[in-house]
Structure formats: C-alpha cells, structure tokens
N, C-alpha and C positions, 0 to 999 in steps of 0.2 A: 335751546331752539335750533342748534346745529343738527339735532337728531330728528327734525321735522321736515318732511318733504311736502311741498305744496302743489296741489293740482287745481287749476282754475278752469272751470267748464265754460266753453265758448257758447253753449246754447244751440238751439235749433234754428229754424228758418226765420224766426223773429217776425211772424206774420202779424202779430198785434202791434208791432212798431213800424209796419209798412206805411209809407214808402221810404222811410229812413233806412230800412234794411233791403231796399231793392237792389243796391249795388255794393253792399258791405255787410259784414256780420254784425251782430248786436254789440259785442265788446268793442268794435271799431267805431261805433257811433260817437261823434264829438259831443262834449258836454262842457258847460261853463265857459264857452268861447274858445278855449285853447287846449283843452284836455280831451282824452277819449275815455270811454267807460272802463276799458281794461286798465287804465292807469290807477284806478281806485284800489282794486284788490292787490295789484303788484306793489303799490306804494305801502299799503298796510302790511304786506309781508316784509318788505325791506325794513320798514320802521320797527317791526317786531323782531328783527334778527333772523328772519327766514329768508335765505338767499338762494335756495334751490327750488326753482319754480318751473313747472310744466304748464303750458296753456293748451287745452284740448279743443281743436277746432274742426269744422268740416264745411260750413257753408260760406262762400264768398269771402275767403279769408286772406286774400292777397294783400289788401291794404293793412290788415291787422298784422300780418307777418312783417311787412315793411316797417310799420311803426315800432314794433317790438325790437326789430334788428337795429333800428336807428337810435333807439332810446336807452335800452338796458344792456349795458356792457360792464362786466366785472373784471377786475384785475386777475391775472392768472394765479395769484397766491391766495385768493379768498375762497376758491373752489365754488364760487357762486355762479348761477346761470339763470336765464329766463329763456326757455326753449319751447318752440311750438311743436305739438304732436298732432298732425293732421290725420283725419280718417283715411284709411288706405286699405286696399285689398291685400290679404295675407293668405297663407295656406290654411289658416283656421277660419277666416271669415271673409266674405266679400260684400258685406252689408254696411250701409251707413249706421251711425250710432242710433239705436232705437230708444234711448233714454239716458238719464244721468248715470245709472249703474252700468249700463251696457257700454257707455263711452269709456268709463274707467276700466272695465274688464278688457276691452279691446287693446288698451295700452298698459295692461297690468305688468308686462315684462319689465317696464321701466321702474315700477314699484319694487318688483322682486330684486332687480339689480342694484337698487340704491342702497339697501341695507339700513334704511332709516328706522327709528324707533316708532314714530307715529307718522300718519299721513293726514294732512289737512286738506279738505275739499271745499272749494269756494265757488261762488257764482261770478260771472263776468259782466253782469248788467245791473249792479246795485251801487248806490251812493251812500257811503258811511265811512266812519273812521273808528277802527277797533284795534286795541292792543292785543294781539293774538297770544302774547305771553300769559295774560290772565286766563284766556281760554285753555291753554295747554296746562297751566297750573291747576285749574279746576279738574281737568281730565286726570292728571297724575295724582293729585291729592286724594281724589275719590277712588283711585285704582279702577277707573272705568275701562270698559272695552271700547265704548263709543261715547262721544259727547256731542250734543247738539246745541248750538247757540240759539236761544229763544228770546223773543221780544214780546212784551205785553201789548195786546191790541184790543180794540172794542169789538162789540158784536157785529158792527157794520162791515168789518174788514175780514172776518174769519173765512169767508167763502173762498178766498184766493190763496189760503195757506194750509200747510199741514199744522195741526194743533196737537199739543202734547198734554197728557195728564200725568201729574207728578205725585209721588208720595212725600212724606214729611222730610225725607232726606234729600229731596231734589232728584230722585231717580225716576226715569220715565217708565211708567207702568201702562200707558196707553198712548197710541198715536193714530190720529184720524186725518187722512188727507182730504182737504177742502170740504169740511162738513157744511151741510146746507140747512138742516132742520134743527128745531129747538130740541127735539128728542136726542139727536146726535150730540148736541152741544152741552146738554145738561150735566153730564159727568165730567166735562172738560174744564169747567170754570174753576179757577184757582182762588182760594179765599184771600180777600184783601189783607187780612192780618198776616198771612204767611208771606205775602210779598213785602209788606211793610217791615217785617222782622229782618228782611234781607236788603233793606234800603231802597225799595221801590214803592212809590205811591201809585196805587192802582188807577185812580181818576177814571173809573168806569171802563177799565181795560182788564177784565178778569181772565182773558184767554191768552195763553202763551203760544205764539206762532213760531214755527221753525223759520230761521233766516236763510236757510240754504248754506249754512256754514257748519262743517262737521269735522271732528277729529276722530280717527280710528287708530287703534293699535294696528301696526302694519299687517301682522299675520291674521288678525281678526278680519280686516278688510278683505284680504285674499280669500279667506275661508268663506266669508259671506257671499262674495261675488261668484264663487264656484259651487256653492251649495245648490243642489237641485230642489225644485225647478229653478232654472237660471232666471234671476230677476233682471228687469230692464230699468227700473226706477228705484231710487232710494226711498222717496216718500211713500209711494204706493205699495211697495213690496218689501224692501229690505228692513225698514224700521219697524213696521207692524210685526214682522216675523222675528226680528232680533231681540225685541224687548222680552220675549218669552225664554230666550236661551242665553242672553248676555246681559252684562251690566251696562245699561244705557243711561247716561247722566245728562242733565240739562245745565247749561251755563247761561245765567241771566244777563241780559244786556238791555240798557234803558237809554241809550243815546239815540242820535238821529240815524235813521236807516230808511232808505226809500228804494223800492224796486222800480226801475225805469223801463219796465217791459211793455208799456202802452204809450201811444201818442199823447194821451191826456196826462199821464203821470210824468212823462218826459217834459212836456211843455210847462206844467205847473212847477216841477222841481227846479228847472232852469230859471224861471222867473223869480222863484223864491230866493235864489242866490243873489238876485239883483236888488233885493229889498234892503231897507236900512238896518234891519236886524236879521241877517240870513240865518236859517236854521243849521246850515253847514258852512263852516268857515275854511276856505282854502288857504287863508293866511296864517292858520294856527302853527306856531313853531313846534308844537308837540308831535305833530304828525304831518310832515310835508307831503303833498301830493306831487309826484314827479311826472314829467312829460318830456316830449322831444324838444330840444333846444333848436329854435328855428332861426335865431339871429336876425329878427325882424326889427325895423325901425320903430320908434315911438309913433303912436297914433297922432293925427293932426286934425283938429277941429277948428273950423273957420266960421265964427259967428253962429254956431249951432246952440240950441238949448237942449240940455240933457238932464233928466231927472231919474234917479234910481235905476242906474244901468251898469252893466259890466261891459267895458269896451276893451277888446283885446289888442294885441300888437299889430302894427302895420295898417291901421284903418285910416281912411280919409272921409271926413263928414263935412259937407259943404254948407255955405251960408244959408240961413233962413230955415234950416231943417230943425224939426222938433222931435226928440226921441224920449219916450216915457216908458219906464218899466220894461226894459229890453235887455237882451244879451246879444252883443255884437261880436261875431267871431273874427278870426285873424284875416287880414287883408280885405276887409269889407270896404267897399267904396259906395258912399251914399250921396246922391245928387242934391241939388238946391231945392229948398222950400218943400221938402218931404215931411210927412207926419207918420211916425212909426210908433205904435203902442202895443204893449203886451205881446211882443214878438221875439222869436229867437232867429237870428240870422247867423248861419253857421260859417259863412265867409267864403274864401276862395283859396285855391291851391297855388295861384301865381299872381303876380302883378302884371297888368297890361301896360305896354308903353303907349305913348301918344300916337305913334305910327300905327300900332295894332288897332287902337280904338278908331282912328280915322278910316282905316281899311274896313273895319266892321260896319261903320256907319254907311259907307258906300253900298254895302250889301244889305243894309237894313237890319243889322244885328245889334241889339242893345249892348251897353257896357256891362261888365261885372260891377256891382251886384244889383244896385237899385238906382233908377234914373231920377230926373227932376220931377217935382210936383206930384209925387206919388203919395197915396194914403194906404197904409198897411196896418191892420188891426187883428190881434189874436191869431197870429200865423206862425208858421215855421218855414223859413226859406233855407233850403238845403244848399250844400256847397256848390259853387260855380254856377249858380242860377243867374240868368240875365233878364232883368226886369226893366222894361223901357220907361219912357217918360209918361206922365199923366195916367198911370195905372192905379186902379183901386182894387185892393185885395181885402175885402171886408165881409165875405160870406153873405152877399147881398140877398140871397134867397133864404137864408136862415136854415140851410140844410144841416142835418147832423152827420149824415154819411153820403158821400157823393164822389164820383171820379170823373175827371175830364181829361182832355188831351195833355194839359200841362199843369194839372193840380189834382190833389186828392183831399177830400174833407173827411176827417176822423174826429168824432166827438165834438163836432162844431168847429174844429180848428182847421184852417186851411194850410195844407202843406204843399209847397212848391218843390217837386222832386229835384234831385241833384242833376245839374246841367240843363235844366229846362229853360226855355225861352218864352217870355211873356212880352208880346209886342206892345208898342205905344198905344195908349188909350184903352187897353183891355180892362174890363170890369169883371171881377170874380166874386 
C-alpha cells in the first residue's frame, strides 16, 4: 500500500446540498455531530495503510484547508502527508476544474513526481468504511489497468449512478452513466446467481453502480487523461472509452455506503446514525474515523429527556427539554422546555460567556443555538445559528421547496443557514 497514491476529489459547487454549501465546500460539511465528510475517505486511507493523500479542491475551501491542517499530521519518518491541491491558474490552464478527470489532469504533475505504482481516486462526500487493501488486491491479482469499486443497487436508484456491465470474470465490458430507460438498463442487469457465487445476496439489486472509487495504474491514468479528445469526466468519458482499450476490472463491495450529496440524503443519513441499530458505526474498532481533537468538556444535561440521539462534546441542554431522534453537534446550547424531533443541529464554533449573552440580549440578539420553549421538527440547523425563544420551525405551510430571509426548504426539510438569526416568536 506504500506504492499507492490517493487523490480525494473535493467536488464542485455542491448546489444540491445548498445552503449547507453556501459558505463551505462539500467535504467540509459536518456529519454525525463532530466529524466532517472529508474525515471519511482520509480515515479509510489511513486505516488501509495509504498515507500519501492529496485533496483536490476549488470552491470555498478555506475551512476545509484549516480542518485538514489541524487534524492530519504525520511524523517526519513515515513520509506520509495529507495536502490540499487547490485549483489555480498556471501557464497551461486558467480554468476551474471542468469535471473529475479535468481536476486530476490539472494536478497531474504531482502524480508524475510521486513515482507510485497505482493511483487511487476517491470522492469527498460519501459515508462508508472500506478496506482499500482488498480493492488494491483485486486490482493487482487481476492484472487490471483500471479497477472500479461497485455496489449492487435496485432499479429505483440507478438513475443517479454510472452502471457497469460485467463478463463472467468480473471485467467491465459496458459502462453507462446515469441510465434512465428500461432499454438502457436491460443489458446492465447482473444475474443473481453470479452475485451469490461471490458472496453477495442480490435482494432485488441486480445493477452494479460505480461508487466513485477507482484504482489506476499510474501510467495508464496519465495516458488516459492526455488521450485526445481530452476528457473532463471519468464516468461520462474515460470509462466508456477505456473499456475498449484497457483491462477495466470491477471490485464488488456490499457494505454500507451513502452519497450525501443532497439535503434529503444528508438529513436521513445523519438521523440513521442516531437510531438504536445504526447502519454505520463510528465506534467500530476495525476502522476508526479520525477528526480534529477539540479538547471540549463533556456535555451537560439538566432534567432533559433524550431518545435515540447523538450528542456531541461541549453541549448544554436545559431543564424540561425533550429531544427525539436527533444529532446534536459540538457546543450546542439548547434552552428550557424545547421540543426537538428528527433534527440535525450542527452546533457552534465557540462558547459564549454570560457577559456576551447579556450584551446580545440588550441588542435583541438570541443566544447560540436554540432558545426556550422552541419546537423544531424535521430540520437542519447549521453552525452558529441563533434561534430565539418561542420559535416554531415546523414547515407550517408544507412546502417542498422554498427560500426565505433566514431559512431554506429543500425536500420538505427546513434548513437554517449558517450564522442565521431567527427572532423570538418566529414561525417557519
């Protein structure tokens, strides 16, 4: 694994995850109370013995850079690093990244200089745990030029993925990006017997979707990126083209994997982590998920009722408050007699002193994060939001999509953007 260089793609503008991406890049979005999405692929790399990692970014990446710099530090004898490669103007190009392949091409000199045997390309906005040693083992055992990690999915999900067609040896012989019609899907279905022989029970999941996790032989990657016409995207251009000229292998994966690229997916995945039997376990000793050490105090609950929740460090939850099926992020302060259900509260960047709160009250500014006697249901409250007393955030009009001065509704979920102020008595 010391011969594998890892590239993590920071993604585009993250419009589907707006307003969580209004002031930050997708990989910097907090998840599970105390982590950020970028922690998932970096932790998987470290746990798999891959400690040379580049993160390719371009949009609103300051907080991501800060998080990586404060979290991932290797000793000088390991030769490991996690470094950010931001989009920049050069003598060769003055454009932003135009797609996944274009992003790697613009930074390809770091691939050339590294001298690695293989290059592993990952996405920065997914929640999963994978031992990349097995992926690389598949790649080497099959003497593949390219290996794509694939996941069985049902018909209802294929429209959002690239879907592969395999031969009996597991080699990719067809690749279709985001198929929509039954005619396109007909040749892509994988026989259940073939999957079962490889230890995967189909359960109505006959299609093998690309997970956005790839391994390339280093020189093959360089050649494919530079082959005319120049490709901008791996799924739409490079893979359909390369299966005709190279050995492209599939690596089967059947564990938990979730793309958190939309507000609905983000909300559902976070709340699932708070259930009694979460589909993804951050406590697993086999694959620790690392994040920044903040040295925060333990949370304090005073006469509150809590059911099926994740409560992070440094929180204060006051008397009479009821919290059901929620994720409560770091430094969250929740007032008295509040009711919070099916909600993700991302938390705050700092603690406020009593003097600061008193001064804010004189100016009519609510405390961080949630005041007294509030009702919040099916919502996401972003970092450093200030929600006053007697506020109701319940999507009272039942809108599926809407945007106001201090809220955004996506897929029926009310999102309070970062740093927003919701005054006392407001009803959303």
